[in-house]
C-alpha positions in Angstrom: 121.9 16.9 -83.5 120.4 14.1 -85.6 118.0 11.8 -83.8 117.8 8.1 -84.6 115.1 7.3 -82.0 111.7 8.8 -81.5 111.3 10.5 -78.1 109.8 7.8 -76.0 109.5 8.7 -72.2 109.2 5.0 -71.4 112.5 4.0 -73.0 115.7 3.5 -71.0 117.4 5.8 -73.5 115.1 8.8 -72.7 116.9 11.6 -70.9 116.3 15.2 -70.0 119.4 17.3 -70.4 120.6 18.7 -67.0 121.8 21.8 -68.7 119.1 22.9 -71.2 116.3 20.7 -69.9 115.4 19.4 -73.4 114.0 15.9 -73.6 116.0 13.7 -76.0 117.0 10.1 -76.7 120.6 9.0 -76.3 122.6 6.5 -78.3 124.9 5.7 -75.3 123.0 4.7 -72.1 125.8 6.3 -70.0 125.1 9.8 -71.5 122.8 12.4 -69.9 123.4 15.5 -72.0 122.0 16.2 -75.4 125.3 17.6 -76.9 128.9 17.8 -75.9 128.5 21.6 -75.7 125.7 21.2 -73.1 127.9 18.8 -71.1 130.9 21.2 -71.2 128.7 24.2 -70.3 127.2 22.4 -67.4 130.4 21.2 -65.9 132.2 24.5 -66.4 129.4 26.4 -64.7 129.3 24.0 -61.7 133.1 24.0 -61.4 133.1 27.8 -61.5 130.4 28.0 -58.8 132.3 25.4 -56.6 135.5 27.3 -57.0 133.9 30.6 -56.0 132.3 29.0 -53.0 135.6 27.6 -51.7 137.9 30.5 -52.5 137.3 32.7 -49.5 139.7 35.6 -49.5 142.1 35.7 -46.6 141.5 38.3 -43.8 143.4 41.6 -44.3 146.7 41.9 -42.5 147.0 38.2 -41.5 149.8 35.9 -42.4 149.5 32.2 -42.8 150.8 30.3 -39.8 151.7 26.7 -40.1 150.5 24.0 -37.8 154.0 23.4 -36.4 154.3 27.1 -35.6 151.0 27.1 -33.8 152.0 24.0 -31.8 155.3 25.6 -30.9 153.4 28.7 -29.8 151.0 26.6 -27.7 153.9 24.7 -26.2 155.6 28.0 -25.3 152.5 29.2 -23.5 152.3 25.9 -21.5 156.0 25.9 -20.6 155.6 29.4 -19.0 152.7 28.2 -16.8 153.2 27.1 -13.2 151.8 23.5 -13.2 151.6 21.2 -10.1 153.6 18.1 -11.0 151.3 15.7 -9.0 147.8 16.9 -9.6 148.0 19.4 -12.4 146.6 23.0 -12.2 143.3 24.6 -12.9 143.2 27.6 -15.2 140.5 29.8 -16.7 140.1 29.3 -20.4 140.0 33.0 -21.0 143.4 33.5 -19.3 145.0 30.8 -21.5 143.4 32.1 -24.7 144.5 35.7 -23.8 148.1 34.5 -23.5 148.0 33.4 -27.2 147.0 29.7 -26.8 144.8 28.2 -29.6 142.9 25.1 -28.7 142.3 24.0 -32.3 146.0 23.1 -32.6 147.0 20.0 -30.5 149.0 16.8 -31.1 146.1 14.4 -30.3 142.7 14.0 -28.8 142.1 11.0 -26.5 139.3 9.3 -24.5 139.5 9.7 -20.8 139.3 6.1 -19.8 137.8 6.5 -16.3 134.4 7.7 -17.6 131.4 5.6 -18.5 130.6 4.9 -22.2 127.5 7.1 -22.3 129.3 10.2 -20.9 132.7 9.8 -22.6 135.1 12.6 -21.9 138.1 13.6 -23.9 141.3 15.4 -23.3 143.7 17.0 -25.7 147.5 16.5 -25.7 150.1 18.9 -26.7 153.4 17.1 -26.5 153.9 16.2 -22.8 150.9 18.2 -21.6 147.3 17.0 -21.2 144.4 19.4 -21.1 141.0 18.5 -19.7 137.8 20.6 -19.8 136.4 20.8 -16.2 133.7 23.4 -16.7 132.7 25.7 -19.5 135.2 28.2 -18.1 138.0 26.0 -16.5 140.5 23.6 -17.7 142.9 21.3 -15.9 146.5 21.2 -17.3 148.7 18.3 -16.3 152.2 17.4 -17.4 153.2 13.8 -18.2 156.0 12.5 -16.1 
């Protein structure tokens, strides 16, 4: 590449190429690379590394289940539980999970309004059901009227 400027580290046109680490002067102040090839190599390498990091292969013998399918499955589990209409019912988390329930799929997460601001509590909703964590092992499931 032909250089029209002497390499002056104090100039605002002085750059060090992110790809080959060679000091050079640029004609265009918005440019950082010494050549188009260095710019292409740099972006292709970073794009390839990013793609490899995000392409995690799926687990063997698993099928992709949509969000709607998981919500339907969770609703089916809740519909088969015996729930007190007035106060709700306590259940062990392990029992619910063992029945096929997945807590990561819910329709909304809401603030429990009768708690103070410093110790805010939340509950999750799955259609007409509300689920509140009581202890690390127990949940309260109530059905909206």
